[in-house]
RORO-458872 format. One record per residue: residue number from 1; residue in one letter; z, y, x of N, C-alpha, C, CB in turn. Coordinates in nm, 2 decimals. Glycine has a CB too. Layout:
N
R  nr rest   n.pz   n.py   n.px  ca.pz  ca.py  ca.px   c.pz   c.py   c.px  cb.pz  cb.py  cb.px
R NUM    A      Z      Y      X      Z      Y      X      Z      Y      X      Z      Y      X
...
This chain:
198
R  nr rest   n.pz   n.py   n.px  ca.pz  ca.py  ca.px   c.pz   c.py   c.px  cb.pz  cb.py  cb.px
R   1    M  -0.02  -0.12   0.09   0.02  -0.01  -0.01   0.01   0.12   0.08   0.17  -0.02  -0.08
R   2    Q   0.08   0.12   0.18   0.09   0.25   0.29  -0.04   0.27   0.36   0.21   0.23   0.42
R   3    K  -0.13   0.16   0.39  -0.26   0.17   0.46  -0.34   0.26   0.35  -0.33   0.02   0.48
R   4    R  -0.34   0.21   0.24  -0.42   0.25   0.15  -0.38   0.41   0.12  -0.40   0.16   0.02
R   5    S  -0.28   0.45   0.10  -0.25   0.59   0.10  -0.26   0.67   0.22  -0.12   0.62   0.06
R   6    T  -0.26   0.62   0.35  -0.30   0.67   0.47  -0.47   0.71   0.47  -0.27   0.57   0.58
R   7    R  -0.54   0.58   0.42  -0.68   0.62   0.43  -0.71   0.72   0.34  -0.77   0.50   0.41
R   8    L  -0.66   0.73   0.20  -0.67   0.82   0.10  -0.64   0.95   0.15  -0.60   0.79  -0.01
R   9    S  -0.56   0.97   0.24  -0.50   1.10   0.29  -0.63   1.16   0.40  -0.34   1.08   0.38
R  10    Y  -0.68   1.07   0.46  -0.79   1.07   0.57  -0.93   1.12   0.49  -0.82   0.91   0.65
R  11    V  -0.93   1.06   0.37  -1.06   1.09   0.29  -1.04   1.24   0.23  -1.08   0.97   0.17
R  12    V  -0.92   1.27   0.20  -0.90   1.40   0.13  -0.93   1.52   0.25  -0.76   1.40   0.06
R  13    V  -0.86   1.49   0.36  -0.89   1.57   0.49  -1.04   1.59   0.51  -0.82   1.50   0.62
R  14    L  -1.09   1.48   0.51  -1.25   1.50   0.56  -1.34   1.57   0.46  -1.32   1.35   0.58
R  15    L  -1.28   1.55   0.30  -1.36   1.62   0.22  -1.31   1.77   0.22  -1.35   1.55   0.08
R  16    L  -1.19   1.84   0.26  -1.16   1.96   0.27  -1.20   2.03   0.40  -1.04   1.96   0.25
R  17    L  -1.23   1.97   0.50  -1.28   2.02   0.62  -1.39   2.14   0.61  -1.34   1.91   0.68
R  18    P  -1.47   2.09   0.55  -1.60   2.19   0.54  -1.56   2.30   0.47  -1.72   2.13   0.45
R  19    L  -1.47   2.30   0.39  -1.45   2.44   0.31  -1.37   2.53   0.42  -1.35   2.42   0.16
R  20    L  -1.32   2.49   0.53  -1.24   2.57   0.62  -1.36   2.66   0.68  -1.15   2.48   0.73
R  21    S  -1.48   2.63   0.70  -1.57   2.70   0.76  -1.62   2.83   0.68  -1.67   2.60   0.78
R  22    F  -1.59   2.81   0.54  -1.61   2.92   0.44  -1.53   3.06   0.44  -1.59   2.87   0.32
R  23    S  -1.39   3.00   0.51  -1.29   3.13   0.49  -1.29   3.22   0.62  -1.13   3.07   0.47
R  24    A  -1.39   3.21   0.71  -1.41   3.32   0.79  -1.51   3.43   0.76  -1.44   3.28   0.91
R  25    D  -1.50   3.56   0.81  -1.61   3.66   0.77  -1.74   3.62   0.84  -1.57   3.81   0.80
R  26    P  -1.85   3.63   0.75  -1.96   3.61   0.80  -2.03   3.69   0.90  -2.02   3.60   0.72
R  27    D  -2.12   3.66   0.98  -2.18   3.74   1.10  -2.27   3.82   1.01  -2.25   3.64   1.23
R  28    S  -2.27   3.96   1.07  -2.38   4.06   1.01  -2.50   4.03   1.01  -2.38   4.18   1.08
R  29    L  -2.59   4.04   0.89  -2.71   4.00   0.90  -2.80   4.12   0.94  -2.75   3.95   0.78
R  30    Q  -2.77   4.24   0.97  -2.83   4.35   1.01  -2.76   4.42   1.13  -2.84   4.42   0.90
R  31    D  -2.85   4.50   1.20  -2.79   4.57   1.33  -2.69   4.67   1.27  -2.92   4.64   1.42
R  32    F  -2.72   4.74   1.17  -2.64   4.85   1.13  -2.67   4.88   0.96  -2.67   4.99   1.23
R  33    C  -2.56   4.94   0.91  -2.58   4.99   0.75  -2.51   5.12   0.75  -2.50   4.88   0.62
R  34    V  -2.57   5.24   0.79  -2.53   5.37   0.78  -2.50   5.40   0.62  -2.64   5.46   0.84
R  35    A  -2.40   5.46   0.59  -2.37   5.47   0.46  -2.43   5.58   0.41  -2.23   5.46   0.43
R  36    D  -2.49   5.52   0.28  -2.56   5.63   0.20  -2.45   5.68   0.10  -2.70   5.59   0.13
R  37    Q  -2.39   5.79   0.13  -2.25   5.86   0.04  -2.31   5.92  -0.08  -2.15   5.99   0.13
R  38    T  -2.45   5.93  -0.08  -2.50   6.00  -0.19  -2.52   5.90  -0.32  -2.63   6.06  -0.15
R  39    A  -2.50   5.76  -0.28  -2.50   5.67  -0.39  -2.40   5.66  -0.48  -2.50   5.55  -0.34
R  40    S  -2.42   5.60  -0.59  -2.32   5.65  -0.71  -2.19   5.53  -0.70  -2.42   5.65  -0.90
R  41    S  -2.20   5.43  -0.62  -2.10   5.34  -0.63  -2.07   5.28  -0.50  -2.13   5.25  -0.73
R  42    I  -1.94   5.22  -0.47  -1.89   5.17  -0.36  -1.92   5.02  -0.37  -1.73   5.22  -0.35
R  43    S  -1.97   4.94  -0.28  -2.00   4.79  -0.27  -1.84   4.72  -0.24  -2.12   4.76  -0.14
R  44    V  -1.85   4.60  -0.25  -1.74   4.51  -0.22  -1.69   4.54  -0.06  -1.79   4.34  -0.25
R  45    N  -1.80   4.58   0.03  -1.74   4.59   0.17  -1.81   4.73   0.22  -1.80   4.45   0.28
R  46    G  -1.80   4.83   0.15  -1.83   4.95   0.16  -1.94   5.04   0.09  -1.85   4.95   0.28
R  47    F  -2.03   5.13   0.14  -2.11   5.20   0.07  -2.23   5.13   0.08  -2.12   5.31   0.11
R  48    P  -2.33   5.17  -0.01  -2.47   5.11   0.00  -2.51   5.16   0.14  -2.57   5.16  -0.14
R  49    C  -2.63   5.08   0.19  -2.71   5.11   0.30  -2.79   5.24   0.29  -2.79   5.01   0.33
R  50    K  -2.81   5.34   0.37  -2.92   5.44   0.39  -3.05   5.36   0.43  -2.88   5.54   0.51
R  51    P  -3.15   5.38   0.36  -3.28   5.31   0.42  -3.30   5.33   0.55  -3.39   5.35   0.35
R  52    A  -3.35   5.22   0.63  -3.35   5.24   0.77  -3.45   5.34   0.80  -3.38   5.11   0.84
R  53    S  -3.55   5.37   0.73  -3.65   5.48   0.76  -3.58   5.62   0.76  -3.78   5.48   0.65
R  54    E  -3.48   5.62   0.72  -3.40   5.76   0.69  -3.30   5.78   0.80  -3.33   5.78   0.54
R  55    V  -3.26   5.66   0.87  -3.15   5.67   0.99  -3.21   5.75   1.11  -3.10   5.52   1.04
R  56    T  -3.13   5.83   1.15  -3.16   5.92   1.28  -3.07   5.89   1.38  -3.16   6.07   1.25
R  57    S  -3.10   5.91   1.50  -3.01   5.90   1.62  -2.87   5.96   1.58  -3.07   5.97   1.75
R  58    D  -2.87   6.09   1.50  -2.76   6.17   1.49  -2.66   6.10   1.42  -2.78   6.30   1.43
R  59    D  -2.71   6.00   1.33  -2.62   5.91   1.26  -2.52   5.85   1.35  -2.70   5.79   1.19
R  60    F  -2.55   5.80   1.46  -2.47   5.70   1.55  -2.36   5.81   1.63  -2.58   5.60   1.68
R  61    F  -2.36   5.92   1.61  -2.27   6.02   1.70  -2.17   6.10   1.61  -2.35   6.13   1.78
R  62    F  -2.05   6.12   1.67  -1.96   6.20   1.58  -1.87   6.26   1.68  -1.87   6.11   1.46
R  63    D  -1.86   6.42   1.66  -1.78   6.48   1.74  -1.66   6.54   1.68  -1.86   6.58   1.80
R  64    G  -1.62   6.49   1.56  -1.52   6.53   1.49  -1.36   6.51   1.56  -1.53   6.47   1.38
R  65    L  -1.37   6.44   1.65  -1.24   6.42   1.72  -1.21   6.50   1.84  -1.23   6.28   1.75
R  66    T  -1.32   6.59   1.86  -1.31   6.68   1.97  -1.23   6.80   1.95  -1.43   6.71   2.00
R  67    K  -1.21   6.81   1.83  -1.15   6.95   1.77  -1.00   6.93   1.75  -1.22   7.00   1.62
R  68    M  -0.92   7.01   1.83  -0.76   7.01   1.79  -0.72   7.04   1.65  -0.68   7.10   1.86
R  69    G  -0.62   6.96   1.57  -0.61   6.98   1.45  -0.51   7.09   1.43  -0.58   6.87   1.40
R  70    D  -0.50   7.15   1.33  -0.40   7.26   1.29  -0.27   7.19   1.25  -0.45   7.35   1.17
R  71    T  -0.16   7.22   1.35  -0.04   7.16   1.33   0.07   7.26   1.27   0.01   7.11   1.47
R  72    S   0.01   7.37   1.21   0.13   7.46   1.14   0.15   7.41   1.00   0.08   7.63   1.12
R  73    N   0.21   7.30   0.98   0.24   7.26   0.86   0.39   7.22   0.85   0.15   7.15   0.83
R  74    I   0.46   7.17   0.74   0.59   7.11   0.73   0.61   7.01   0.84   0.60   7.05   0.60
R  75    F   0.51   6.92   0.87   0.56   6.80   0.97   0.50   6.85   1.10   0.50   6.65   0.93
R  76    G   0.43   6.96   1.14   0.39   6.98   1.26   0.30   6.90   1.33   0.48   6.98   1.31
R  77    S   0.21   6.81   1.23   0.12   6.74   1.30   0.00   6.76   1.20   0.17   6.59   1.34
R  78    N  -0.11   6.70   1.27  -0.25   6.68   1.17  -0.33   6.57   1.24  -0.36   6.84   1.17
R  79    V  -0.37   6.49   1.12  -0.45   6.38   1.15  -0.60   6.40   1.12  -0.41   6.28   1.08
R  80    T  -0.69   6.38   1.22  -0.83   6.41   1.20  -0.89   6.26   1.18  -0.90   6.49   1.34
R  81    G  -0.94   6.22   1.08  -1.00   6.11   1.08  -1.16   6.08   1.10  -0.97   6.06   0.98
R  82    G  -1.18   5.97   1.16  -1.32   5.94   1.20  -1.33   5.78   1.15  -1.34   5.97   1.37
R  83    N  -1.35   5.81   1.02  -1.37   5.67   0.93  -1.50   5.68   0.86  -1.25   5.66   0.80
R  84    V  -1.54   5.59   0.78  -1.67   5.59   0.72  -1.71   5.71   0.63  -1.68   5.46   0.64
R  85    L  -1.60   5.80   0.57  -1.60   5.91   0.50  -1.65   6.02   0.59  -1.48   5.93   0.42
R  86    T  -1.59   6.02   0.74  -1.66   6.12   0.80  -1.78   6.10   0.91  -1.56   6.19   0.86
R  87    F  -1.77   5.96   0.93  -1.88   5.91   1.02  -1.95   5.80   0.95  -1.83   5.86   1.16
R  88    P  -2.05   5.81   0.85  -2.11   5.70   0.80  -2.18   5.59   0.87  -2.19   5.75   0.73
R  89    A  -2.20   5.59   1.02  -2.24   5.49   1.07  -2.14   5.37   1.10  -2.30   5.53   1.17
R  90    L  -2.01   5.41   1.06  -1.90   5.30   1.07  -1.92   5.20   0.95  -1.75   5.37   1.08
R  91    N  -2.00   5.24   0.85  -2.02   5.16   0.73  -2.03   4.98   0.78  -2.17   5.23   0.64
R  92    T  -1.96   4.91   0.73  -1.96   4.77   0.74  -1.92   4.72   0.87  -2.08   4.72   0.71
R  93    L  -1.89   4.81   0.94  -1.86   4.78   1.11  -1.70   4.72   1.13  -1.89   4.94   1.22
R  94    G  -1.63   4.77   1.03  -1.50   4.71   1.03  -1.39   4.80   1.16  -1.54   4.55   1.07
R  95    I  -1.45   4.92   1.18  -1.38   4.98   1.27  -1.37   5.14   1.23  -1.46   4.94   1.42
R  96    S  -1.26   5.22   1.29  -1.25   5.36   1.27  -1.14   5.40   1.37  -1.21   5.40   1.11
R  97    M  -1.14   5.55   1.40  -1.05   5.62   1.47  -0.98   5.73   1.42  -1.10   5.67   1.56
R  98    N  -0.87   5.78   1.47  -0.79   5.89   1.43  -0.76   5.98   1.55  -0.66   5.84   1.37
R  99    R  -0.76   6.10   1.53  -0.69   6.20   1.64  -0.57   6.23   1.58  -0.79   6.33   1.68
R 100    V  -0.47   6.24   1.61  -0.34   6.31   1.58  -0.28   6.39   1.67  -0.25   6.23   1.55
R 101    D  -0.28   6.52   1.62  -0.23   6.62   1.71  -0.09   6.67   1.67  -0.33   6.73   1.72
R 102    F   0.01   6.69   1.74   0.16   6.72   1.73   0.19   6.83   1.80   0.25   6.62   1.79
R 103    A   0.27   6.93   1.71   0.33   7.05   1.78   0.47   6.99   1.85   0.37   7.17   1.67
R 104    P   0.54   7.07   1.95   0.66   7.02   1.98   0.75   7.01   1.86   0.71   7.10   2.07
R 105    G   0.80   6.89   1.86   0.91   6.85   1.74   0.83   6.80   1.62   1.01   6.98   1.70
R 106    G   0.69   6.79   1.64   0.62   6.74   1.51   0.63   6.59   1.48   0.46   6.77   1.51
R 107    V   0.61   6.56   1.37   0.62   6.42   1.32   0.50   6.37   1.24   0.74   6.40   1.25
R 108    N   0.45   6.26   1.26   0.35   6.20   1.16   0.45   6.12   1.09   0.22   6.12   1.23
R 109    P   0.46   6.15   0.95   0.58   6.08   0.86   0.55   5.96   0.85   0.62   6.13   0.72
R 110    P   0.67   5.89   0.82   0.67   5.72   0.77   0.54   5.70   0.69   0.81   5.67   0.65
R 111    H   0.46   5.62   0.72   0.34   5.57   0.64   0.30   5.44   0.67   0.23   5.66   0.67
R 112    S   0.19   5.38   0.60   0.14   5.25   0.63  -0.02   5.25   0.62   0.21   5.14   0.53
R 113    H  -0.07   5.16   0.67  -0.21   5.15   0.63  -0.25   5.00   0.58  -0.30   5.20   0.76
R 114    P  -0.26   5.00   0.46  -0.27   4.90   0.37  -0.39   4.77   0.44  -0.32   4.97   0.23
R 115    R  -0.50   4.86   0.46  -0.63   4.77   0.52  -0.65   4.76   0.68  -0.78   4.84   0.46
R 116    A  -0.53   4.79   0.77  -0.58   4.80   0.89  -0.44   4.78   1.00  -0.66   4.95   0.90
R 117    T  -0.48   4.71   1.11  -0.38   4.72   1.21  -0.44   4.84   1.31  -0.36   4.56   1.30
R 118    E  -0.34   4.92   1.34  -0.36   5.04   1.43  -0.30   5.02   1.57  -0.31   5.18   1.36
R 119    S  -0.41   5.05   1.66  -0.35   5.06   1.81  -0.36   5.21   1.84  -0.43   4.97   1.94
R 120    G  -0.31   5.25   1.94  -0.32   5.38   1.98  -0.26   5.41   2.12  -0.25   5.45   1.88
R 121    V  -0.34   5.53   2.18  -0.29   5.54   2.31  -0.26   5.70   2.32  -0.39   5.48   2.43
R 122    V  -0.15   5.73   2.39  -0.10   5.87   2.40  -0.20   5.93   2.52   0.09   5.87   2.44
R 123    I  -0.25   6.04   2.46  -0.35   6.10   2.56  -0.26   6.21   2.65  -0.49   6.17   2.46
R 124    K  -0.18   6.28   2.56  -0.08   6.39   2.62   0.04   6.40   2.55  -0.15   6.54   2.63
R 125    G   0.16   6.42   2.63   0.28   6.46   2.55   0.35   6.32   2.57   0.25   6.51   2.37
R 126    K   0.47   6.33   2.49   0.59   6.25   2.50   0.62   6.20   2.35   0.71   6.32   2.58
R 127    L   0.61   6.10   2.29   0.60   6.05   2.16   0.71   5.92   2.15   0.44   6.00   2.13
R 128    L   0.78   5.94   2.03   0.87   5.83   2.00   0.78   5.77   1.89   1.03   5.86   1.95
R 129    V   0.76   5.63   1.91   0.67   5.57   1.80   0.74   5.45   1.74   0.52   5.53   1.85
R 130    G   0.75   5.41   1.63   0.85   5.32   1.57   0.80   5.27   1.45   0.99   5.39   1.55
R 131    F   0.83   5.16   1.41   0.78   5.08   1.29   0.90   4.98   1.26   0.65   5.00   1.33
R 132    V   0.91   4.94   1.11   0.97   4.85   1.05   0.90   4.71   1.02   1.01   4.91   0.94
R 133    T   0.95   4.61   1.04   0.88   4.48   0.99   0.93   4.45   0.85   0.91   4.35   1.08
R 134    T   0.86   4.34   0.80   0.91   4.31   0.69   1.04   4.23   0.67   0.84   4.26   0.64
R 135    G   1.10   4.21   0.79   1.24   4.15   0.79   1.33   4.26   0.80   1.26   4.05   0.91
R 136    N   1.29   4.39   0.81   1.38   4.48   0.83   1.42   4.52   0.96   1.48   4.44   0.77
R 137    V   1.35   4.47   1.06   1.39   4.49   1.20   1.30   4.63   1.26   1.35   4.35   1.30
R 138    Y   1.38   4.73   1.31   1.31   4.85   1.35   1.28   4.84   1.50   1.38   4.98   1.32
R 139    H   1.15   4.86   1.54   1.11   4.86   1.69   1.05   4.99   1.73   1.01   4.75   1.73
R 140    S   1.11   5.03   1.85   1.07   5.17   1.88   1.08   5.19   2.03   1.15   5.29   1.81
R 141    K   0.99   5.30   2.08   0.98   5.34   2.21   0.94   5.45   2.22   0.91   5.27   2.28
R 142    V   0.97   5.55   2.33   0.92   5.65   2.36   0.81   5.65   2.45   1.00   5.72   2.40
R 143    L   0.70   5.69   2.46   0.56   5.67   2.52   0.51   5.81   2.58   0.45   5.60   2.42
R 144    T   0.45   5.79   2.67   0.39   5.91   2.77   0.24   5.87   2.78   0.47   5.91   2.93
R 145    A   0.17   5.98   2.84   0.04   5.97   2.86  -0.03   5.85   2.92   0.01   6.07   2.92
R 146    G  -0.11   5.79   2.85  -0.15   5.66   2.92  -0.11   5.53   2.85  -0.09   5.65   3.05
R 147    Q   0.01   5.56   2.79   0.06   5.44   2.75   0.02   5.41   2.58   0.23   5.46   2.78
R 148    M   0.03   5.25   2.55  -0.05   5.22   2.42   0.06   5.17   2.34  -0.18   5.10   2.43
R 149    F   0.05   5.15   2.21   0.11   5.09   2.10   0.04   5.03   2.01   0.18   5.16   2.04
R 150    V   0.08   4.94   1.94   0.03   4.87   1.83   0.09   4.85   1.70   0.00   4.76   1.87
R 151    I   0.05   4.89   1.59   0.12   4.88   1.45   0.08   4.76   1.37   0.11   5.00   1.36
R 152    P   0.12   4.67   1.34   0.07   4.56   1.25   0.02   4.61   1.11   0.19   4.47   1.23
R 153    R  -0.08   4.54   1.06  -0.13   4.59   0.94  -0.01   4.60   0.84  -0.25   4.52   0.88
R 154    G  -0.01   4.70   0.76   0.07   4.72   0.63   0.20   4.78   0.67   0.08   4.59   0.55
R 155    L   0.26   4.77   0.80   0.40   4.80   0.80   0.41   4.95   0.82   0.46   4.71   0.92
R 156    V   0.53   4.98   0.78   0.58   5.14   0.78   0.61   5.18   0.91   0.70   5.17   0.69
R 157    H   0.53   5.30   0.97   0.56   5.34   1.10   0.55   5.50   1.10   0.47   5.28   1.20
R 158    F   0.61   5.54   1.21   0.58   5.68   1.25   0.56   5.72   1.39   0.69   5.76   1.21
R 159    Q   0.53   5.84   1.41   0.52   5.89   1.56   0.60   6.03   1.54   0.34   5.91   1.63
R 160    K   0.67   6.07   1.66   0.75   6.20   1.65   0.74   6.25   1.82   0.93   6.16   1.59
R 161    N   0.68   6.38   1.81   0.66   6.43   1.96   0.81   6.47   1.99   0.53   6.59   1.98
R 162    V   0.88   6.40   2.11   1.00   6.43   2.14   0.99   6.53   2.28   1.08   6.29   2.16
R 163    G   0.88   6.55   2.31   0.85   6.65   2.45   0.88   6.79   2.38   0.67   6.63   2.52
R 164    V   0.86   6.88   2.51   0.85   7.03   2.48   0.71   7.09   2.46   0.92   7.10   2.59
R 165    R   0.62   7.00   2.47   0.48   7.05   2.47   0.41   6.97   2.38   0.40   7.06   2.60
R 166    K   0.30   7.02   2.33   0.20   6.97   2.23   0.17   6.80   2.29   0.04   7.08   2.23
R 167    A   0.14   6.72   2.17   0.11   6.61   2.22  -0.01   6.55   2.14   0.24   6.52   2.22
R 168    L  -0.09   6.44   2.19  -0.21   6.40   2.13  -0.21   6.26   2.13  -0.34   6.45   2.19
R 169    V  -0.25   6.19   2.02  -0.29   6.03   2.01  -0.44   6.02   1.98  -0.21   5.94   1.90
R 170    I  -0.48   5.92   2.01  -0.60   5.87   1.97  -0.57   5.74   1.91  -0.71   5.86   2.07
R 171    A  -0.62   5.69   1.78  -0.56   5.58   1.72  -0.70   5.50   1.68  -0.46   5.63   1.60
R 172    A  -0.71   5.38   1.70  -0.79   5.30   1.66  -0.76   5.20   1.54  -0.82   5.24   1.77
R 173    F  -0.85   5.16   1.46  -0.82   5.07   1.35  -0.94   4.97   1.33  -0.81   5.16   1.22
R 174    N  -0.89   4.83   1.29  -0.98   4.74   1.26  -1.02   4.74   1.11  -0.93   4.60   1.30
R 175    S  -1.06   4.87   1.06  -1.12   4.87   0.92  -1.19   5.03   0.92  -0.98   4.85   0.79
R 176    Q  -1.32   5.02   0.85  -1.39   5.14   0.85  -1.32   5.24   0.76  -1.52   5.11   0.81
R 177    L  -1.22   5.20   0.68  -1.13   5.28   0.59  -1.00   5.23   0.58  -1.18   5.30   0.46
R 178    P  -0.91   5.25   0.67  -0.78   5.19   0.68  -0.69   5.22   0.55  -0.70   5.25   0.80
R 179    G  -0.71   5.35   0.48  -0.61   5.39   0.39  -0.48   5.43   0.46  -0.59   5.27   0.29
R 180    A  -0.41   5.51   0.39  -0.29   5.55   0.43  -0.18   5.58   0.31  -0.32   5.67   0.51
R 181    V  -0.09   5.53   0.31   0.04   5.54   0.22   0.13   5.60   0.28   0.10   5.42   0.19
R 182    V   0.13   5.74   0.26   0.25   5.83   0.32   0.36   5.85   0.24   0.20   5.97   0.35
R 183    L   0.49   5.77   0.29   0.60   5.78   0.18   0.64   5.88   0.14   0.71   5.73   0.21
R 184    P   0.66   6.02   0.23   0.72   6.14   0.17   0.65   6.17   0.04   0.71   6.25   0.25
R 185    F   0.49   6.17   0.07   0.40   6.21  -0.07   0.43   6.09  -0.17   0.22   6.21  -0.04
R 186    T   0.41   5.99  -0.14   0.41   5.87  -0.25   0.54   5.85  -0.29   0.35   5.73  -0.19
R 187    L   0.66   5.86  -0.23   0.79   5.83  -0.31   0.83   5.96  -0.37   0.91   5.76  -0.21
R 188    L   0.85   6.06  -0.28   0.93   6.19  -0.36   0.83   6.28  -0.45   1.00   6.31  -0.24
R 189    L   0.72   6.27  -0.41   0.61   6.37  -0.51   0.59   6.30  -0.64   0.45   6.39  -0.43
R 190    Q   0.59   6.20  -0.66   0.57   6.10  -0.78   0.72   6.10  -0.86   0.52   5.93  -0.71
R 191    H   0.83   6.11  -0.82   0.94   6.12  -0.88   0.94   6.22  -0.98   1.03   6.14  -0.80
R 192    P   0.99   6.20  -1.11   0.99   6.30  -1.22   1.06   6.44  -1.18   1.06   6.23  -1.35
R 193    R   1.17   6.41  -1.11   1.25   6.54  -1.07   1.18   6.63  -0.99   1.38   6.50  -0.99
R 194    F   1.10   6.56  -0.88   1.02   6.67  -0.79   0.87   6.73  -0.88   0.96   6.57  -0.62
R 195    Q   0.87   6.66  -0.96   0.73   6.71  -1.03   0.76   6.84  -1.11   0.65   6.58  -1.13
R 196    M   0.91   6.81  -1.18   0.94   6.94  -1.27   0.94   7.06  -1.18   1.09   6.93  -1.35
R 197    M   1.01   7.05  -1.03   1.02   7.17  -0.94   0.89   7.21  -0.90   1.10   7.15  -0.82
R 198    S   0.76   7.16  -0.91   0.65   7.20  -0.84   0.57   7.25  -0.96   0.59   7.09  -0.76
């Protein structure tokens, strides 16, 4: 009886093995898919493609991260996105970048990216970078120019300039549109008490 059960287990495994090959992302069937943001809808994996005959060399270059962001706000920081909304050539490629500028004492408030892991490098300044795991464990470190960090997908994290000068981070994401849930805005501004005050 046990031999029969073992054989049945082997047969089930052999029948299910081919299904595992369908669980990975397929390779791209095209070289690129520059987003046609004038189209009326978003598809499952981004925007519809601009016709190849309308694509130009300029579509593949973006200078938006060269400009320092305005940090004269309540947080003393500014995020400049280089994602599919600002750089349409990233459509379907699964990558994007941000520039984050910090005034002295500035903070990129607690937030998460529901669709991406973030890795970043401090270009200048001195930053405290921290995140909280789903097990409620806090990890943090003060980083200086040239040092990197990684924040796993969906975890709440922040950066704070603990130096006396401006700071700059360049961050990369494994999503063309990582999304951001900024806790001070999401939690506080949606609360009825705060809505009455505005």
